[in-house]
N, C-alpha and C positions, 0 to 999 in steps of 0.2 A: 887580252886569249893568253891560253896556258896551251905548250904545246904537250900532250902526255906519250909518254912510252910506254906501252905492253908488252911485257916480255910471254912469249908463251910457249908451255914448259911442254914434256912428253915424260911420263915415266916408264920405264924399261921393263918390258916384261920377257924371264929367259924361257925357257921351254925347256925341258930334258938336261937339264944345268942344275949342278949347285949353286946355290945361292950366296953371293960374298956375305962378309959381316954387315950390317947396319952401320952406313957412316952416319955422324950428328950431320944437324940439317935436311934442308928438303933434298929429295930423293928425286927431283928433277935437272934436265939437262934444257938449256933454251935452243930453241932449231930453229925460232925467226925472230923480227922483232913488228909490233905493230906500231905506227908515227900513227895521232893526230890532232890534229888541236880544236880547244873545246870550249866555250867563256861559260857554261853549263854542268852539272849533276844533278843526280837524282838519289835519292835513300845513302845521304850523307849523315855522318853524325860529325857533329860541330859543336865546337866549344868557343871561349874567348877568353884572352891573357888576362889576368889578375888588375892590371893596368888597362884595361881595358884600348887596347891597341891593337891587337892581334888578332885573327883568327886564324884556330887550326880545324883543318877539317880532314875526310877522309876523301880520295875516290879512285877508285878501278884496284884498290888494295894498297895504294901508296896515301902516306900522311904530307899532307901541304900548310904554308900558312899562307897568309895577305895580310892585311893593312886593313883593317875595319875601315877606314874609308876607302877603299880601293883599290884596284891595282893589277899587276903581275905577282901570279900565285908561286910562291918557292916549295919544290921539293924538299920535304927534311929526311922522307925513307922514299926507296927505291929498292928493286929489284926483285925476283920471282916471289919472298914470304907477301903473306895476305896483311898486312897490318891496315887496324881499322878501331874505330871508337876510342880516340884519343881524347885525352882531357889533361888539364893542367891541374900543376897541386899547387896547393893553398899558397906557396910563398912565389909561384910561377916560375922556379926553378927548374922543373921538373914535368916529364909527362908521364900517360901510363896511358898504356893499348894496347888490344889484343892483337896476336899474331902468332903464324904458324912457321914462324923460322926458324923455329927448333925441330921439323918435322911434323909437328904433333900441335893444336891451337893453345895457347899459351899468355899469360899474364907478364905483361913486360912493361919496364919502366927507363926514359933514358931521360939526357938533358931536353931543356927546351926545344933544341934545335933541332932533333931527332941522332945526336951523338949520344956515345959510350952505350949505348944499349944494354940490357941486364935481363934476363929472365928472371923472373921471381917466384912461377906453379911451373911443375916438374909433370904435369898431367901427358901420360902415352896416349889419353884417346880423352874426347869428352866435348863439351863447348861451354864458354864462356861469353860472357853478354854483362856491359853497361860497369863497366869500371868507372870506383870515385874513389875520391882520397877523405882519409880520416882529417878532420883538422889540423893538427898535428902537422902532416906532412910526414907521418909513420909508417903508417897502412894504409894501404890498397886494397878495399873492396870491391867484390866481382861475384854475379851471379855465375854455378856452374853446374853442368850439368853431366853428370858421370853415365856412361854405358847405356845410355840408349831408355832410361829409366822414363824419361819426358819430362822429370820434373829439376826446376834450379832450385838451388840450394847458396846462400850468401857465406862465400868464405872470404875470409883477411888474410893479408898476404902481408911482412912487413919487410920494408925496405930492405931489408940486410941480408935476406932470407930464410929459410926456413919452410917445413912442409906447411903453413898454413894454418887456421883455424877455423875450424865450421864454426858457424854463427846460427844457422837454422838448422833444426834436425828432423824433416817432415817422415823420414822413413818411410815411403812408400816400395812396395813391391812390385814384381812384374804385373798381378793379381789384381792388383790393390783399381778399383776404376779409376779411369781418367777425373770424372766430376768429381774424385773424392781425395786427389791428389793435391796437395798442397804445390803451389809454384812461387817464389820469392825474387823476384826479377827488381833491379833496378833501386838499390837499397841504397841510401844515401842518409849521413851522418848529419844529426843535430849540431848545430855551430858551439856547445861545447862539449862532443863527443860520450856524450853518457847513453844517446839511444839513436834508434836506424831507425829511417821514414822508407 
C-alpha cells in the first residue's frame, strides 16, 4: 500500500486592486494537505521500462514507479503540478510527460527518476495528449490542441528545445462542422522512424 499526499491549492482573486506581474510557475498557494493510503487507482497512464523491470504510472497528478513484480510505489514527481501520461525514452534513461508546472499544460522531459525536468513546449494555452518518443530518442511526439477548436494536431519537439514542428495540418476553423474536423491523437513512430501511426 502506498501513502498518497495531495496538496489542495487556491488561486487568489484580487478585486479593485492592480494585478501584480505574473510569476513563472503555478499561481497557486497550498492551503492544506490531504493524506490517504491506497493500493489501487483508476484512469492511469502506464508504461514499462525498456528492461521490463519497472512500471511507470501517474496517479492524482504525480508520477510513480513500482517494480513490475510488485511492491511499494515510489513517487518520482510530487507537488502542486499535475504531471501525467509519462513514457520512457527508447534507451530508458528519460521520461516524457505532460505537466502544468509552468502555469499552463506543456510537454516536459526528465531523467527516468524524475530529476532534472526540462520544459520542451512553451504553449500558453492548449491541451497536450499522448506523448511518445521517436526511435532515436531525439524527439517527443505529442497531440496538441490549440485554443478550443476541439481538434488535436501532431507536433514534434526536439529534446534540446525549439519551437516544435507541426506534423499534421488539418486547419479547422471555428465554423468547420465537428464531424468534418480531423483529430490526430496518439501518434507512435515506426521502428525505422520514417512513418507515424
